[in-house]
C-alpha positions as CSV (number, residue, x, y, z in Angstrom):
1,M,-41.6,0.1,8.1
2,R,-39.0,2.9,8.0
3,P,-38.5,4.8,4.8
4,K,-35.3,4.0,2.9
5,L,-32.8,6.8,3.4
6,S,-30.7,8.2,0.7
7,A,-26.9,7.9,0.9
8,R,-26.6,11.6,1.7
9,A,-29.2,11.4,4.5
10,V,-27.3,8.4,6.0
11,V,-24.0,10.3,5.9
12,D,-25.6,13.3,7.5
13,A,-27.0,11.1,10.3
14,L,-23.6,9.3,10.7
15,L,-21.8,12.7,11.1
16,A,-24.5,14.3,13.2
17,P,-23.5,15.7,16.6
18,P,-24.0,13.2,19.5
19,V,-27.3,13.4,21.3
20,N,-25.2,13.4,24.5
21,H,-21.8,14.8,24.1
22,P,-19.3,12.7,26.1
23,R,-18.1,15.9,27.9
24,T,-21.5,16.4,29.3
25,L,-21.9,12.9,30.8
26,S,-20.7,11.7,34.2
27,I,-19.8,8.3,32.9
28,P,-16.1,7.4,33.7
29,I,-14.0,7.1,30.6
30,Q,-13.3,3.4,31.3
31,E,-17.0,2.6,31.4
32,R,-17.7,4.5,28.2
33,A,-14.9,2.6,26.5
34,I,-16.6,-0.7,27.6
35,Q,-19.8,0.5,25.9
36,R,-17.9,1.7,22.8
37,H,-16.2,-1.6,22.4
38,A,-19.4,-3.6,22.9
39,F,-21.0,-1.6,20.1
40,Q,-18.1,-2.5,17.7
41,R,-18.2,-6.1,18.8
42,A,-21.9,-6.2,18.0
43,A,-21.2,-4.9,14.5
44,L,-18.3,-7.4,14.2
45,E,-20.4,-10.4,15.3
46,A,-23.3,-9.4,13.0
47,A,-20.9,-9.0,10.0
48,F,-18.4,-11.9,10.2
49,E,-18.9,-15.6,10.1
50,Q,-15.1,-16.1,10.6
51,K,-13.4,-13.5,12.6
52,P,-10.7,-11.5,10.8
53,R,-7.1,-10.9,12.0
54,I,-6.5,-7.2,13.0
55,I,-3.6,-4.9,12.6
56,S,-4.1,-2.0,15.0
57,V,-2.3,1.3,14.1
58,V,-2.1,3.9,16.8
59,G,0.2,6.9,17.5
60,T,0.1,10.7,17.1
61,K,1.6,11.2,13.7
62,G,1.8,8.9,10.6
63,K,-1.0,6.6,11.5
64,G,-2.9,7.1,8.2
65,S,0.3,6.9,6.1
66,V,1.4,3.6,7.7
67,S,-2.1,2.2,7.4
68,E,-2.2,3.0,3.7
69,L,1.2,1.5,3.1
70,L,0.1,-1.7,4.9
71,R,-3.2,-1.7,2.9
72,S,-1.3,-1.5,-0.4
73,A,1.0,-4.5,0.7
74,L,-1.7,-6.7,2.1
75,G,-3.6,-7.3,-1.1
76,P,-7.1,-6.8,-2.6
77,K,-9.1,-8.4,0.3
78,V,-7.7,-6.4,3.2
79,G,-10.2,-4.1,4.9
80,C,-8.8,-0.7,5.8
81,F,-10.4,1.9,8.1
82,T,-8.7,5.4,8.3
83,S,-9.6,8.9,9.4
84,P,-10.2,11.7,8.9
85,H,-11.1,12.2,5.3
86,L,-9.9,14.8,2.7
87,H,-12.9,14.9,0.5
88,G,-15.6,12.4,1.6
89,C,-16.5,9.6,4.0
90,R,-16.0,6.9,1.4
91,E,-12.2,7.4,1.7
92,R,-12.3,6.1,5.3
93,I,-13.6,2.6,4.4
94,R,-11.8,0.6,1.7
95,V,-11.4,-3.0,0.7
96,G,-8.1,-3.3,-1.1
97,A,-7.9,-0.1,-3.2
98,E,-11.7,0.1,-3.6
99,P,-13.5,2.7,-1.5
100,I,-16.9,1.7,-0.1
101,S,-19.6,2.2,-2.8
102,V,-22.3,4.7,-2.4
103,D,-24.9,2.0,-2.1
104,A,-22.9,0.0,0.5
105,L,-22.3,3.2,2.5
106,R,-26.0,3.8,2.5
107,R,-26.9,0.2,3.5
108,H,-24.2,-0.4,6.1
109,G,-24.5,3.1,7.5
110,A,-28.2,2.7,8.0
111,T,-27.6,-0.7,9.7
112,A,-25.0,0.9,12.0
113,L,-27.4,3.7,12.9
114,A,-30.1,1.1,13.7
115,L,-27.7,-0.9,15.8
116,A,-26.7,2.2,17.7
117,E,-30.4,2.8,18.4
118,T,-31.0,-0.8,19.5
119,L,-28.1,-0.7,21.9
120,K,-29.1,2.7,23.2
121,A,-25.7,4.1,22.2
122,D,-26.8,7.7,22.7
123,A,-26.8,7.1,26.5
124,W,-23.0,6.8,26.5
125,G,-22.2,9.6,24.0
126,C,-21.9,7.7,20.7
127,V,-20.1,10.0,18.2
128,F,-19.5,10.0,14.5
129,F,-16.3,8.0,14.7
130,D,-18.1,5.1,16.5
131,R,-20.8,5.1,13.9
132,L,-18.4,5.1,10.9
133,L,-16.3,2.3,12.4
134,A,-19.3,0.2,12.9
135,T,-20.3,0.9,9.2
136,A,-16.8,-0.1,8.1
137,L,-17.0,-3.4,10.1
138,L,-20.3,-4.3,8.5
139,H,-18.9,-3.6,5.1
140,F,-15.7,-5.6,5.7
141,G,-17.8,-8.5,6.9
142,E,-20.0,-8.5,3.8
143,E,-16.7,-8.5,1.7
144,A,-15.3,-11.4,3.9
145,C,-12.1,-9.6,4.6
146,P,-9.6,-11.9,6.3
147,R,-7.5,-9.0,7.6
148,L,-8.4,-5.6,8.8
149,V,-6.1,-2.5,9.2
150,L,-7.7,-0.2,11.8
151,E,-6.4,3.3,12.3
152,A,-7.2,4.5,15.8
153,G,-8.8,7.9,16.3
154,V,-7.7,9.3,19.7
155,G,-5.5,7.3,22.0
156,G,-5.4,3.6,22.3
157,I,-6.8,1.9,25.4
158,H,-10.2,3.8,25.3
159,D,-10.4,4.2,21.5
160,S,-13.3,2.7,19.7
161,T,-11.0,0.6,17.5
162,N,-9.6,-1.2,20.6
163,F,-12.4,-3.8,20.7
164,F,-10.5,-6.8,19.5
165,T,-9.4,-9.9,21.5
166,E,-5.9,-11.3,22.0
167,E,-6.7,-14.0,19.5
168,E,-7.9,-11.4,16.9
169,L,-4.9,-9.1,17.1
170,E,-2.2,-10.0,14.6
171,L,0.1,-7.0,15.1
172,A,0.1,-3.5,16.8
173,V,1.9,-0.6,15.1
174,I,2.7,2.4,17.3
175,T,3.8,5.4,15.2
176,S,5.5,8.5,16.3
177,I,4.2,10.0,19.6
178,S,4.0,13.7,20.5
179,L,1.9,15.8,22.8
180,D,-1.7,15.9,21.5
181,H,-5.1,15.5,23.0
182,T,-3.6,15.9,26.5
183,A,-6.9,16.5,28.1
184,L,-7.9,12.9,27.2
185,L,-4.5,11.1,27.1
186,G,-2.4,12.8,29.7
187,D,-0.1,15.8,29.8
188,S,3.2,14.0,29.3
189,L,4.8,11.8,26.6
190,S,5.0,9.0,29.1
191,A,1.2,9.2,29.8
192,I,0.3,9.4,26.2
193,A,2.5,6.5,25.2
194,T,1.0,4.4,28.0
195,N,-2.5,5.1,26.7
196,K,-1.5,4.2,23.1
197,A,0.1,1.0,24.4
198,G,-3.4,-0.1,25.5
199,V,-3.7,-1.9,22.1
200,M,-1.0,-4.4,23.1
201,R,-2.1,-7.9,23.9
202,P,-0.2,-10.8,25.6
203,Q,1.9,-13.0,23.3
204,T,1.6,-10.5,20.4
205,K,4.1,-8.2,18.8
206,A,4.1,-4.4,18.5
207,V,6.4,-2.3,16.3
208,T,7.5,1.3,16.9
209,P,10.2,3.5,15.5
210,S,13.6,4.1,17.2
211,T,13.0,7.8,16.7
212,Q,10.3,7.9,19.4
213,P,11.1,10.4,22.2
214,P,13.1,8.4,24.9
215,E,10.3,9.0,27.5
216,A,7.7,7.6,25.1
217,L,9.8,4.6,24.2
218,A,10.5,3.8,27.8
219,A,6.7,3.9,28.6
220,L,6.0,1.6,25.6
221,Q,8.6,-0.9,26.7
222,S,7.3,-0.8,30.3
223,E,3.7,-1.6,29.1
224,A,4.9,-4.3,26.8
225,D,6.7,-6.0,29.7
226,R,3.6,-5.6,31.9
227,V,1.2,-7.0,29.4
228,G,3.5,-9.8,28.1
229,A,3.8,-8.4,24.5
230,E,7.0,-8.1,22.5
231,L,8.0,-4.6,21.5
232,V,10.0,-4.5,18.3
233,V,11.9,-1.2,17.9
234,V,12.6,-0.4,14.2
235,D,15.8,1.5,13.4
236,C,14.6,4.6,11.7
237,A,17.8,6.7,12.2
238,G,19.7,8.2,9.4
239,T,19.0,10.6,6.5
240,S,17.7,10.5,3.0
241,E,16.3,12.9,0.4
242,E,12.7,12.1,1.3
243,P,11.2,14.0,4.3
244,S,12.1,12.3,7.6
245,T,8.4,11.5,8.4
246,K,7.9,9.7,5.1
247,R,11.1,7.7,5.6
248,E,10.1,6.7,9.2
249,N,6.6,5.6,8.1
250,R,8.0,3.6,5.2
251,L,10.5,1.8,7.4
252,L,7.9,1.1,10.1
253,A,5.5,-0.3,7.5
254,S,8.3,-2.4,6.0
255,K,9.1,-4.0,9.3
256,A,5.4,-4.7,9.9
257,C,5.1,-6.4,6.6
258,S,8.1,-8.6,7.5
259,L,6.4,-9.6,10.7
260,L,3.2,-10.3,8.8
261,N,5.1,-12.4,6.2
262,V,4.1,-10.3,3.2
263,E,6.2,-8.5,0.7
264,A,6.7,-4.8,1.4
265,D,5.3,-3.7,-2.0
266,F,3.9,-0.2,-1.6
267,S,3.6,0.6,-5.3
268,S,-0.2,0.9,-5.1
269,S,-0.2,3.1,-2.0
270,R,-2.3,6.2,-2.4
271,W,-2.2,8.7,0.4
272,P,-2.5,12.3,-0.8
273,A,-1.8,15.5,1.1
274,R,1.4,14.1,2.7
275,F,4.1,16.5,1.3
276,E,2.2,16.3,-1.9
277,E,3.7,18.4,-4.7
278,I,1.1,19.5,-7.2
279,R,1.8,21.7,-10.3
280,V,-1.1,24.0,-11.1
281,H,-0.4,25.4,-14.6
282,G,3.3,25.0,-13.6
283,R,2.9,26.7,-10.2
284,L,4.1,24.6,-7.2
285,V,1.6,23.9,-4.5
286,I,2.8,21.6,-1.7
287,I,0.0,20.3,0.5
288,D,0.4,18.5,3.8
289,A,-2.3,17.4,6.2
290,A,0.0,18.2,9.2
291,H,-2.2,19.2,12.1
292,N,-0.1,19.5,15.2
293,G,2.8,21.7,16.1
294,D,5.5,19.2,15.5
295,S,4.1,18.0,12.2
296,V,3.7,21.5,10.9
297,A,7.2,22.5,11.9
298,K,8.7,19.4,10.2
299,F,6.7,20.1,7.1
300,L,7.8,23.7,6.8
301,E,11.4,22.6,7.5
302,A,11.3,19.8,4.9
303,A,9.9,22.2,2.3
304,H,12.6,24.8,2.8
305,M,15.3,22.1,2.8
306,K,14.1,20.7,-0.5
307,F,13.5,24.1,-2.1
308,P,16.1,26.3,-0.2
309,A,15.9,29.4,-2.5
310,T,12.1,29.4,-2.7
311,E,9.9,32.0,-1.0
312,F,6.7,30.3,-0.3
313,T,3.4,31.7,0.8
314,V,2.0,29.6,3.7
315,V,-1.7,29.0,3.7
316,F,-2.6,27.9,7.2
317,G,-5.9,27.0,8.9
318,C,-6.8,24.7,11.8
319,G,-9.7,23.5,13.9
320,A,-11.3,25.8,16.4
321,E,-11.2,23.1,19.1
322,K,-7.8,21.9,18.2
323,E,-5.8,21.4,21.3
324,G,-2.5,21.9,19.5
325,L,-3.5,25.2,17.9
326,G,-1.0,27.2,20.0
327,D,1.9,25.0,19.0
328,M,0.9,25.2,15.3
329,V,0.7,29.0,15.5
330,D,4.2,29.0,17.0
331,S,5.5,26.9,14.1
332,V,4.2,29.3,11.4
333,K,4.9,32.6,13.2
334,P,8.5,32.8,11.9
335,F,6.9,33.1,8.4
336,A,4.2,35.5,9.5
337,G,5.0,38.0,6.7
338,R,4.1,35.3,4.2
339,V,1.3,33.5,6.0
340,V,-2.4,33.7,4.9
341,C,-4.8,32.3,7.5
342,V,-8.0,30.6,6.5
343,E,-10.9,29.0,8.2
344,A,-10.8,25.2,8.0
345,G,-13.9,23.8,6.3
346,S,-15.1,27.2,5.0
347,S,-15.4,25.8,1.5
348,F,-17.5,22.8,2.6
349,A,-20.8,24.4,3.2
350,D,-22.5,22.0,0.7
351,R,-21.4,18.8,2.5
352,P,-21.4,17.5,6.1
353,L,-18.3,17.8,8.4
354,P,-18.1,16.1,11.8
355,P,-19.4,18.6,14.3
356,S,-16.1,18.7,16.3
357,K,-14.1,19.8,13.2
358,R,-15.2,23.4,12.8
359,G,-12.4,25.8,11.9
360,E,-10.9,28.6,13.9
361,P,-12.2,31.8,12.2
362,A,-9.6,33.3,9.9
363,P,-9.4,36.7,11.5
364,L,-8.9,35.3,15.0
365,L,-6.2,32.9,13.7
366,A,-4.5,35.7,11.8
367,A,-4.4,37.8,15.0
368,R,-2.6,34.9,16.7
369,V,-0.1,34.5,14.0
370,G,0.3,38.2,13.2
371,S,-0.5,37.7,9.5
372,K,-3.1,38.3,6.8
373,H,-6.2,36.3,6.3
374,A,-8.5,35.3,3.5
375,S,-12.2,34.4,3.2
376,S,-11.5,30.9,2.0
377,V,-8.7,28.5,1.0
378,A,-9.7,29.1,-2.7
379,A,-9.3,32.9,-2.1
380,A,-6.0,32.5,-0.4
381,L,-4.6,30.4,-3.2
382,S,-6.1,32.5,-6.0
383,N,-4.9,35.8,-4.6
384,S,-1.3,34.7,-3.8
385,A,1.5,34.6,-6.3
386,G,4.2,32.0,-6.6
387,P,4.7,28.7,-4.8
388,V,2.5,27.8,-1.8
389,L,2.7,25.6,1.2
390,V,-0.7,24.4,2.7
391,C,-0.9,23.0,6.2
392,G,-2.7,22.9,9.6
393,S,-5.8,20.8,8.9
394,V,-6.9,17.8,6.9
395,Y,-9.9,19.8,5.8
396,V,-7.8,22.7,4.6
397,A,-5.6,20.2,2.7
398,G,-8.8,18.8,1.1
399,E,-10.0,22.2,0.1
400,A,-6.6,23.1,-1.4
401,R,-6.6,19.9,-3.5
402,E,-10.1,20.7,-4.8
403,W,-9.0,24.2,-5.7
404,C,-6.1,22.7,-7.6
405,V,-8.2,20.4,-9.8
406,A,-10.8,23.2,-10.4
407,E,-8.0,25.5,-11.6
408,D,-6.1,22.8,-13.6
409,P,-8.0,19.5,-14.0
410,A,-4.8,18.0,-15.5
411,C,-2.8,18.5,-12.4
412,L,-4.0,15.3,-10.8
413,P,-5.2,12.0,-12.3
414,A,-8.8,11.8,-13.5
415,D,-9.5,9.1,-10.8
416,D,-8.2,11.2,-7.9
417,W,-10.3,11.4,-4.8
418,A,-10.8,15.1,-5.3
419,F,-12.8,14.3,-8.4
420,T,-14.5,11.0,-7.3
421,L,-15.1,10.8,-3.6
422,R,-16.6,14.1,-2.5
423,D,-19.6,13.9,-0.1
424,D,-21.4,16.5,-2.2
425,M,-21.6,13.9,-5.0
426,L,-23.7,11.4,-2.9
């Protein structure tokens, strides 16, 4: 009989590097996708007596925000799987507003690990995303969730979340598309959009914003026609006081709610680090999880439009293996004199991070930008004066939020995830 693992030990095992990294295997990506989907179907079959309806959310930007808006509108029994996390794994798996409990994470995580071993998942390069998704499905089944909102990781057609049947898919949502993960998805907007469109199914609907690049929109329509799906293009043109990305995500989620026959009530939505304005003893810190060139550029533009006379310090850090690193560097270079570079994840030594999420060392990043660097996010924020913008990585955003509550516990509600959902609390 195997010893009972602690929740922390289970999380460490879930986030561990793959035994065989997919890049080292000679398995075609299509064959690996078949194995990934079979793993998730095994978890689904083991967890559910009655299969749930699935809302698949794919895209380059805004996936998490749209997923959270839908979660808030779909009621207390909807299962929602998102990634990555700001503070801890429990954020990724929620039923209604409730994150998975520590005990449920331990139990279902251990079951997912055992299922991966039984199915010899290491042979095809099972990674942490696969294990966490299986954990989520097991939890959602135990909670008898009738609907699931599943945010894709990378891409669409080969993504681990694309395991559902035509009958199970209720709606596909395709958020804004830009160049990202080109080694896996293709080096053009058309190729990336075609990959994302792999979640479409015959006789089902997919929604996407009118603000998509024309090349991406044409590819989505072509795939919808080929598959026999209906592509609903949501008018997201126009202006408002809120950042354009927030407006686009809200309009997209509202249309999705209309198609799902639910009220677009987003009052309970909770998605921090998306143009999040925090006052730390009166000092303005705006945190955004923007982590590609286009998103970083739009975040900086929105901040300077909203606060036109303000001279911000920009705290910037990103992943060492991030394909869009060069584009993000180009976006912050115009502010180089006020940029402080940091290493993403440098404050998280006491908790596990996915192995592919290690940060670019701050001195190397600063050399690219032509700026200063700091030893950590906390040091950058503590040693800079005046208002600050934080961007470049979800993990940098999480570290910044934790610095904020350490400096001024009253700056965020007592039940904020920065207080309650950290993996070092497991």
